[in-house]
N, C-alpha and C positions, 0 to 999 in steps of 0.2 A: 505491498500503498507506496504511494506520495506518501512522506512531507517534506513542509520547508515548514521554515521561522514568520512569521509574516513582520519580524522590526528587519528585514533584509528580501524578501519576497513582495513583488505584486502585483496581482495574477487575473482581476477582471479591471475594467476599465471605472478610474475616482474623479469624476465630472469637475475640475479643480480650477479648470479657466479659467478665472474671469475678465474681460474686456480685453478679448482676442478681435483680431480683424476679422473669423469668421468667423466669430456666432452670435445667433447662429445659421446656418446656412445653407449645407451640406444635406439635403434626404438618406437615407440607409441605402436607396437605388444610386447613391450618387459618390459617396464618399459611406468609410464607419472608426471614426475612431475604435481604437482596441486600450490602449492602455497610455495612464495617464499620470505623471512622478514631478511631486515639487518639496515640499518644506515641509507644506503638512498632513501628507498622506505620511512622510517615513523621517523623519526629525534627521534634518542636516540638509537630508536631499536635494541635486538639482534640480531647475523646474527638463520634464521631457517628455514628449506625447508621443505615439506614434497612432497611425492611421491608414487607411486599407483606402486607396479610390479607384474607382468601376470603369469598364466600358462602358459607351453607350452617347448620349446623342451629344458628345461633346464635339465645335462650342457651340453647337444652336443653344446648351446648358449657358458653358456662358459669356459665350457675346459677348458682349459692353454692358448685361446686365450687372450691378456694380453689387444684387442680394448671393452671386456667386462667382466671388473672386475676393481671393486673400489681397485684403487695402492694406494702401502702405504705409508705414510702422514703422518707430525706433525701437533700440532700449539699451539701458545703459550696461548692457551687459552683451559680452560675443558671444556667436550662439552657428551653431551647428544646422543648416538645413538637406536636405536629405531625398530624392523620390529615388526609386530601385527600383529598372521592371521583374519584371517572376518568371522567365524565361526564363530555362537551365540549361539548352541552349548557347543561345546567346545569351546570357547575363550581360555586356554589354548594352547590349541597348536595353531604352527606356523604353520601350511598342508604342511609343506616345510620346509627345509632343507637349512642353509646359511653356508658356514663356512669362518672364519672372527677372523684372526690371529689379535693378542694386546699385544705388546709387548713381540716379536719373536716370540709368543707360539699360535701353533691350536686350531681356539676351533670349532666345529662342536656344531651344537642346534638346535633344531626343536620344544622348543615352542618359543612361544610371549616371548619378551624381549626388556628392557634396556638394553643401559650400560656402565658405566662413565668410560667415557675416559680423564682422568689428562693433564690438559695441560703437553705438551714436551712427552706421549707417544705417540711410532710407536705404531697404527693400521691400521689392511689393511696390503695382499688381504684383500678384502671381494669378494667372491666368491658365488654365488647362486646352491649350488648345487639341488635341488630344486620345481618348486613349482609349489604346486599342487589346490589352490583357492588363490584368492587374494592375498597381501599383506601385508596392510600401512607400510611405511616408512616413519621416520620423523628424521632429526639431529638437533641440537637444538648447538649453544655453545654461552657464553658469553662473544664473538669477536661486534663488532662495523661492520667488515664483514671479510665476510671465506675470509680464509689466507689457503694454503697447508704447 
């Protein structure tokens, strides 16, 4: 029988993200938040969140609609943002395309990626242009709580 110490492991979503530029945005048909962590969930932990982004009628869902994009924002801590494709035979393909604005510059990426965003650098909007296969997403910041 599996057994773990809840002092160290998070095994279900605890919705602790307040003031996020995507909340509440996506339906379960579009994206599913999986796990989140911060100093309120486990004492001393930094902010982290995970989600699945699913295939569908993107960009029709995103387009210019503000309720289907992750808006521009900054943090007072460094952050890593990632989207990873899920095709084990083509591990670097995102199997989709994301438009990700960083420091006022547009980036369009179709590869699995990690993006390092230094504290104070504006990032967003982030638009899903195309999702052909599920994408796994995570973000982590050295802050004890998410702050936008």
